[in-house]
N, C-alpha and C positions, 0 to 999 in steps of 0.2 A: 714778791715777783716783778721783775722789769716791766716796765712800759712797753708795749710793742714798738718796733723801731719806725720813726718818723711820728708817732703821737706827740703832741706837746702836753696833754693831759697826764694826770697823774693816777696811779691805782692807788685806794685808800679803804679801809674798813667802811662798811655799810653804817650810817646813822640815820635813826629816825626824824621823819619830817612832818610838823605837825600841821603845817598849813600847805595848801596846793602851790604848785609851782608851774608857771606858764613858761613855755619854751617858745619865743616868738621872733619872727623874722626870717626864719629859716624858709627854704623851698621844701615842703613838707609833701611826700609821697603817699596818695592816699590811695585806696583800692579806684576811685573814680577819676583819679588824675594825679598831677603836681599841682599844688596851690603856693603861688609865688608870695611871700610874706605872709607865711601861715603860722597858726597857734596850735600847740598842742599842751593839753593841761594835765597835770600827772597830780593823783590825789592819794596818797598812800602808795599801795602796790600797783594801781591801775590807772590808765588812761581815764579822764572825765571829761564829762561836758565842760564848756568855758565856764571859768569861776567868774563870781561877780567884781566888777571894778573894786581894786583894792582891798580883796580877800586874799590875794595869792602874791608870792614871791614871782617877779618876771625877771627870766633871764635872757638875755639878748643874745640869739644864735643868726643874726643877720650875716650872710654872705655864704652859709651852711648850706647842706642838704641833709633834712631829718628823716630818716628811713627806718623800717622796722628791724628789729634785731633779727640776725641771721639765723637758720636754721639748718643745721649739718645732719643728715641721714645717715652718713657714713664716713666714720671717724675712729682711726684705731690708737690715738695718742697723739702726744706733743709735749712739750716742755721736759722733754727728756724722760717722758714714762709713757708704758706701755698700759692700754686697757686690757689686754690678753693677758699679761702677767704680773702688772704692778701690784703694789699692797694699795689699801684705801688710801692712804694719804698720797702716795703716788698716783693713783687714777684722779684724785681730785685736784693735784699740782697740774695735770694735763687737762682736766676740764676748764680750769682756771685761767692756763695759758690761752686757750682757745676763747674765752671770753674777752679776755684782752683785746682780742682780734675781730669781737663784734658778734661771735658765735654765742647767743643767749641760750640757745637751745640746742641739744646735742644727744645723737643716739650712738651709743658705745657698741664699736664693732670689734669682734674676736677675729682670730685669723685660725687656721684648720690646727687641730690638736687632738690629742686623745679623747674619745667621748667622755670618760670621767673626769678628765679635766676640765674640759669644755662644761659640764655640767657645774663643777665645783665654783669655777669663774661666774657661771648664771647666777650663781646664789649670792657671790661680793656684790655683783653689779645691780642685781634686783635689789639689794638693799639700798643703793644709792639710787635708783631710780623711784623707789617708794618714800625717798626723802626729798625727791625733787632735784636732785642735784643733775641726773641726766633724764632725758625723755624715754628710754627703753635700751634693748640690746638689739643688735644686729648680730647674726651668726653667718659669717661668709666662709663657708668651708665647715666641715669636711665635705660635703656633698657636691664636689665639683668634679669637671673632667681634667684627670693627667694630659691631657694634650692641649688643655690651656689653662695650667696650674698657676702660672704667673709665679708669685713669691710667697707659694704655700707647698710645704714638704709632701711631695709624691707618697711618701711612705705613710703617711697618714690619712691619705685620702680613701674615700669609700663611698659606695651608690647610696643614695637616698632613700634608706629603707623607712617606711613611714613610723615604723615602732623607736627607732632612733631617732627621727625628728621629733616625735612625740615627747622622746625623754629631754629633749634641750627645752621643749616648750614648757615641759612642767617644772623643769629645775628653774625657770625663770620666772615662776610663780606669777603669771599674768604680765610680765614687762617685756616678753619678747616681742618685739615689732616687726622684725624682718629676717628671713633667711634667704639667703644666695644659693641657687641649686643649678647643676647642670640637668635640665630636664629630660634630656635626651636618655639620661642614663635608666638602669633599672630600677624602678621604685620612683622614677621621676614625677611622674603624672598624678600617682596615687599622693605624694607627698603635697604637692600643690593643691589639691584637693583637701588634705588634711589641714594645712595651714590656713587655707580659705575659710574652712569650717570653723578654726578657731580664731579666727579675726586676726591673724599674722599675715603679713605682706609676703608674698612669694615672688621672689627677685629672680629674673633668668641672668647668668653671668659665668662666666668662668667655663665656657660652654662650646662645645663643636656641633650645637644643633645644625639641622637642615632649615631652610625656610619654614616647610611641612612641619616639621619637629615643632618649631617654636610657635607656630599657629595653633598646634595641638594645647601645648603648655598656656597659651593666653585664654584660651576657650574653658581649660580646666580652673584658670581662676589666677595665674600671675597676672602682677599689674606693675612690675618694676622691671626696667632694664639695668642691670649693675653695671656701673661705667660702661656706657655704650661705646663702643668700637674697641674697646680695650679687652684683651682676655676672651675674645672670640672670632671667628671667620671673618675675613674681611668681604666686603659687599660684591658679588660677582655678577656679572651680566647673565651667565647662564645657570649659576648656583647662587641665587641672592643671599642664602644664609639667614641667620636670625636678625641680622641690622634691617635688612628690610621689612621684615616681619614686626619688628619692634617699634620702627618708626611709625608705618602706616595705620597701627592699631591705636584708635583715639582712647581705649582705656589703659594705655601704658604711660606710665611716667618714666622719662628717661634720664638717668644719672650723667651728668658730665663734670668732668675734672678739669677746670680751665686755669690750669699751671702754664701753659705754653710748652711742657714737654710732652704730656700724654695725647694732646689733640693738636692738630695744625687749625688755624683758623678757619680754613674752608670747610673744615668736618662739623665744626660747631655750628658754623651758618648753615649747612645743610640740614642738622638736627632741629636748627630753630625754625628754618624755613618751612622743613615739612612736619614736623611734630606740632609747631605753632609754640608761642611762649608760655601757654598755661599748661605745658606737658614737659618742660624742661626742669629739672632740679640740679643746682651745681652743689656738688659734694668736694669735701677735700680728699677723702681716702687718706687722711693724714696718718703719719707714724711717728713714732716717740721724737724725731728730731723737728717736727713742725715748731717754730718759735725758739729753737733751742740752738741749732748750728750743726755744722759739717762734723764728720767722725764715723766711729763704728758703734752700730747699735745691732739688738736682736730684734727681729720679726718673728716670733713664734719661735721655733729650734733654728731659725735660719739667719744668717749673718749680713748685714747690710752695711755696705759702704756710702755714706752721704757726702758727696764732693760738689760744690758750687750750687749747694741745694737740692741734687737731684739723688734719689735713693736708688740703689741699685745692688742686687745681690752680689755677695763676694764671689760666689760660686755660680758662673753663667751670665751673669751681668742682666739679669732680667729686672724692669724695673719694680721697684718695692714700694709700692705706696707713694705718697708724695711727703713735700714738706711745707705744703699750701698752707694759708690761712685763709677764711673767707672775705677779709677785708681786701687781701690781694686778687682774689676772685673777682670781686666787684669792680674793682679798679680798672682790670684788664678787660672786663666784659664791655666796660664803656669805653675806655681810651685805646684800646688796641682792636678787640671785636667789633666795635661801631654799634653795638647795643645799646637802647633807649634806656635811660636809667629806669623808667617803668619795667621794662622787662627784665633787667637784671634784679628789680626787689621782687618780682614775680620767680624768678628762678631762685633765688636766694631765702625767699621768706615765704609767701603766700602760697606758693605750690608744695614745698615740703610740708609746711604747717598743715595744709589740706590734706595732703595723703597720709598723714600720722593720725587723723581724725582730730587734730587740734587746734583747728582753725577758728573755733570759738572763744579761744582764750590768747593766741599768738598769730603772728603772721601779717599783721597790719596795723596801722596806727587807728583805732576806733574805739570810741567810748566804750567801757566796760571789760576792753582787754587789759592784759597785762602791760604795764608800762616797760616792754621792752623796746630800745631803740637804739639806733647808732648814728652818730652825728659826724659826717663827712665836709671838709672843706671843698673848696672852690676846685681843686685838682683832684678830688676824692679819697685824699688821705684821711685816715681815720682819726677824729680829735675827740671824740666822746662815746662812750658806751653805758646805757643804762640798762639795769635788769631788775625788772619787780620793783620799779620805784627807786633804786638804789644806783649811784654812780658806780661801775665798776673801774672806768677811766673816766676821772673827773675832768671836762675841759676846761675848769676853771674861769669860766665866763662872767660878767657882771649880772 
């Protein structure tokens, strides 16, 4: 696999380390704030308390930022591979592509398809989840509104019948993490309750719901806004729609695609100011072209043209996911959107980890957690990626 554009490190196979390593001198972003000239000790696959003098290899990372590995809740593929239709090897290629860009934990998202096909895909992806390659499965469709279908095949859409929702949950064998629904459709509220009962995140998205219908879904147990602002009615002064309800409720985590195409910076700032930094999760909504290049691709049964990094349906021109990687989302958040590094870390690591119920092992640089971390230079370019104690992108520092 190629090293991500702009990275000076190299990707290499994992090799075991017998002695602790101390990454020293960076600005380390911790849950309590940023520590200048900080230290992070890695022992085996985990972050450890500081090692005794002389007992560890010291790696000088002065002049860099050290942040937790990124967690992507919503990702359809990358590196030329689709999580909806690729073989196991192709899916692994897509996962690795995003790891090269700092995403050390990823939820694989599917797009609308035939129910039997989606159940089959759930079986394949669940095996990768059981092996620890992905954190679980997100079903985006087919239970979405034809009015807000985006890059989903209208012919394959269906109402969220709880029995069919349950079919997908069962097919995922305990690895289903999230289902996106248009909760205003028949069966929507009952499906939200079903998902909540089974510990699966009910996400409101690709929806034509009113404000009142959205409030009802939140009361039933929905906890996520799928790519807020996109594929839903715009905020109105007489008909506020779902956006107002999703922003105002403290139980909702809002997904944002920070690629400069899906959102105007003012919309992103609105979400951060109103929801607060602890309720925002940056996602890529990436498709096959992420980390790969322009050209023609398939997103489910629909053909997509990617030009200048923007993916659109060949027929109709709707935006069709993104080519975003999380290192670019991080840099844009800090250098274009004006967010603090700490808020960017929350949106890319801590918040999605907490939402997935994985914050005891990932999402922050604390002793006992997985040694998942990203090294950025002073310009917020990615220079190194470590996952579970092994370099995915080796910064080749002393």
